C-alpha positions, -999 to 999 in steps of 0.1 A, spaced: -149 184 72 -149 221 78 -183 235 91 -195 260 65 -223 272 88 -198 293 109 -184 308 77 -219 317 65 -224 334 99 -192 354 94 -203 365 59 -237 376 72 -220 397 100 -192 410 78 -210 443 70 -208 469 98 -238 491 105 -240 524 122 -256 524 156 -291 537 159 -293 558 191 -321 550 215 -330 560 250 -351 541 275 -360 572 294 -397 582 293 -408 615 278 -373 629 271 -359 596 256 -367 604 221 -352 639 225 -319 625 239 -317 600 210 -323 628 184 -296 649 200 -271 620 200 -278 613 163 -274 649 155 -242 652 174 -228 620 158 -238 634 123 -218 665 130 -188 651 149 -180 616 137 -204 603 110 -183 616 81 -151 602 96 -165 569 107 -185 560 76 -155 554 53 -139 533 81 -170 512 84 -170 507 46 -134 497 46 -138 473 75 -169 458 59 -151 453 26 -122 437 45 -145 414 65 -163 403 33 -130 395 17 -118 375 47 -151 356 49 -149 348 12 -114 336 14 -123 314 45 -152 299 24 -128 292 -4 -103 276 19 -130 256 36 -144 243 3 -109 234 -8 -103 215 25 -136 197 21 -128 187 -15 -94 174 -4 -109 155 25 -134 139 1 -105 131 -23 -85 117 7 -114 95 17 -118 82 -18 -80 75 -20 -82 58 14 -111 36 2 -91 27 -30 -60 20 -9 -80 -3 13 -93 -22 -18 -58 -25 -31 -46 -38 3 -74 -64 2 -64 -74 -34 -28 -75 -24 -36 -97 6 -56 -121 -16 -27 -123 -41 -3 -129 -13 -24 -157 1 -28 -172 -35 10 -169 -41 18 -185 -7 -6 -213 -15 10 -219 -49 45 -218 -34 34 -243 -7 20 -267 -34 52 -262 -54 74 -268 -24 56 -301 -18 61 -311 -54 98 -300 -52 103 -321 -21 88 -351 -39 109 -345 -70 140 -341 -48 133 -374 -31 128 -391 -64 160 -377 -78 179 -388 -48 165 -423 -52 174 -423 -89 209 -411 -80 213 -439 -56 201 -465 -81 225 -450 -107 254 -451 -82 246 -488 -74 244 -496 -112 278 -479 -117 293 -498 -88 278 -531 -102 292 -522 -137 326 -515 -122 326 -549 -104 316 -566 -137 345 -548 -155 369 -560 -128 356 -596 -132 358 -593 -170 393 -581 -167 402 -610 -145 386 -635 -169 406 -620 -198 437 -624 -179 429 -660 -172 421 -665 -209 454 -650 -220 473 -671 -194 457 -703 -206 480 -726 -227 474 -722 -264 474 -759 -270 444 -765 -248 411 -763 -265 389 -738 -251 361 -761 -240 386 -784 -223 400 -755 -203 367 -752 -186 367 -789 -178 402 -787 -166 394 -758 -143 366 -778 -128 386 -808 -122 417 -790 -111 
């Protein structure tokens, strides 16, 4: 934050004042001061007063502009502090959401692993069943061949007896 106290001091000192002449000499000091003031009035006062007025006006404008800039800087710093606070809150919320998401992903990964293992087991069982069915087809094919090759005159029940005895 910009210190407005120094700017107030600048504003207080922005107006220039004419010097009051004094002398520390006893007895003749007041006479010397009067002479200096009279000489200043004749020689330089009318030339210096407008310069003093111009410089005082300039000083007041500069001090006013500095105050305006300082107030703007202070308001921007306040706004920046508020934005920083809000950003911190958003970062906290984001971290919480990230932790929640990571936790959910972790639990889903565990379920996915379990489901993958179950699917692999099902695939294995299905492969074994397909293999068993293929073996049964081969056996059925072989049995059909034998049935076709059996003599037609032989009764079907006797064919089984003949095979057992034969």
